[in-house]
N, C-alpha and C positions, 0 to 999 in steps of 0.2 A: 839259260837264265829264265827264272820263273816269272810268270805274268803277275803284275800287282793284284793284290786281293781287291775284290769289289767292295765298295763302300757299303757299310751296313745301312739297311733301310731305316728311315726315321721310325721312332716308336709308334707313331699314330697310324702307320700304313696298314698293319694287320686289322686294327679296329675299323679303319675306313673301308677295307675290303669286305669285312663281315657286315658292316652297316649298309653298304651298297646292296648286298644280297637281300637284306631285310627291306630296304627301301623299294627295290624292284618288285617285291612280293606284296607290298602294302596296298590296301585298297584306298587309303586316303592318308593325308598328313596327320590327322588326329590319332590314327592307330599307331603312329610311330613315337608318340611321346615317351613311353616307357623305354624303348630302345635308345632313343636319343639321350635321355637323362642317364641311362646306364653307361653310355660312352663319354659322359661328362658334358654334354651339351646343356645349355640352359634354355628353358622353354618358358615363354610368357603365357599370358591368359589366352584361353580359347576364344576366338572371334567367329564362331559359327562356321566351322569347317577348316579353319587355319589358325595358326599361332606363330609368333615370332620365335625363332630359335637362333642361338648364337653358338659358334664353335667353342670348344674348350681352349684354354690359354695355350696348351701345348700342341694344338693342331694348326694347320695353315690358316692364315688370315682369310676370312670370307671376302674381304675387300680385294686382297691381292689375287685371289683365285677367280672369282666371278662377280663379286659385289660392285666392282668399278663399272660394270655394264648397266647397273640399275640406278634409279633415282637416288639422290644423295641421302634421303631419309632411310633408304634400304641398303646402303653400302655394306653394312656390317651384320645384316640379318638375312635369314632365309625364311620364306613363308609358304613354300609349296614343295611338293615332291619333285617337281621339275627343277626348281632352283637347287634343292638338296642333291639331286642326281647330278646336275651339271657340276656343282661344287666338288662332290666326291670323285667323279670321273676325271676332272681336270687336275685335282690334287694328286690323284694316283698316277696320272699320266706324267706329271712333272716329277714326281718321286722316281718313277721308272726311268725317266730320261736324265735323272741326276740334276735337274734344274732347281735352283734355290727357291725357297718359298719363305716369305715373312710369316712368322708365327703370330697367332692372335694376340698373345701377350705383348709382343713388340708393337703391333698396330695400336693397341690400347695405350701403351706408353707414348707412342708417337703422337696420337691425338691429344693426349693430356698435355704434352709438351707444347704443342701448337696452340692450344687454347690458352695455356698459361702465358705464352709469349704474346698472344694477341691482347690479353688483359693487361700485361705489363706495358705494352706499347700504347694502348689506349689511356692508361693511367698517366704515363709520361706526357703524352700529348695534352691531356687535360691540365696537368700542372703547368706546362709551357703556355697554353692558352690563358690560364688564370693569371700568370705572371704578365703576359702581354696586355691583358685587359687592365690590370692594375697599373701597369706602367703607362698605358695610354691615358687613363683617367688622370693620373698624376701630372703627366705632361700637358694635357689639355688645361688642367687647372692652373699650372704655372704659366701657360701661354695666354691665359685670360679667356679661354673658351668655357662654355657651359654656364655663362652668367644668367641667361634666361630673360633678358630685358627686351628692349625695343629693337627697331631696325638696325641701329648701329651695333647693338650687341649681336645680332644675327650675322652681320658682316664680320665681326671679330671672331665669332664662333666658327664661321666658314674658313677664315684665314688660319685660325689655330688648327682646325681639322686638317686643312691642306698641309700645314707644316708637319703635323704628327704623322700623316700618311706618308710624306716623303721620308721621314726618319724611319718609320716602320718598314717601308719598302727597302731601304738600305740595309736594315738589320735582319728582317725576316722574309722578305720577298713580297710580291704583290698579293698573294692569296691571303696572307694573314692581315694585311692592311685592308683589303677589300672586305673580308669577313667582319672585321671589327668596325670598319667605317659604316657598313650596312647596319650593324647592331647599334652603333652610336646614333645614326640617323633615325632609326626606329625609336630609340629612347627619346630623342629630341622631339619627334613628332607626337609621341604619346604624352609629352610633358613630364616625363620621369627625370 
């Protein structure tokens, strides 16, 4: 029985090997700009001895390989020969071991999906809060709150506020009631 054929190396492996040789021979990061762009890396503006570089979409994700070890603003970029060397060596090690790597294109899509999901959730929460504020104002008006008169009116306002808080607590929980109660108190104090 013949042994199963070894899985073919990913397409980026040969380029990574060749680039690692050039990186090891380079005197500085800026001397690598041409080599990096030749392999499909994108390079940012020069910042006096370094520049940001991103891996091509078809290469392993910088974040997945080494970027997760750096500050969040540098998760997806490399700025030094040291970072580039670590990235290339670890990517090649994983490829040789047959370990899976997320590609840069998948990382970009994942980040876009997460930020889109955050925006959607934030929008939904703002719509819910807007409804809660409108509902609260309408209920306070119906309960006789917000009349803005003398001491008797203040007592009526407090009673109406307490009733609305109890109803809100039943419907949405204490956090929503507390947030809106604080906002209502601030409005009353400011005379709005």
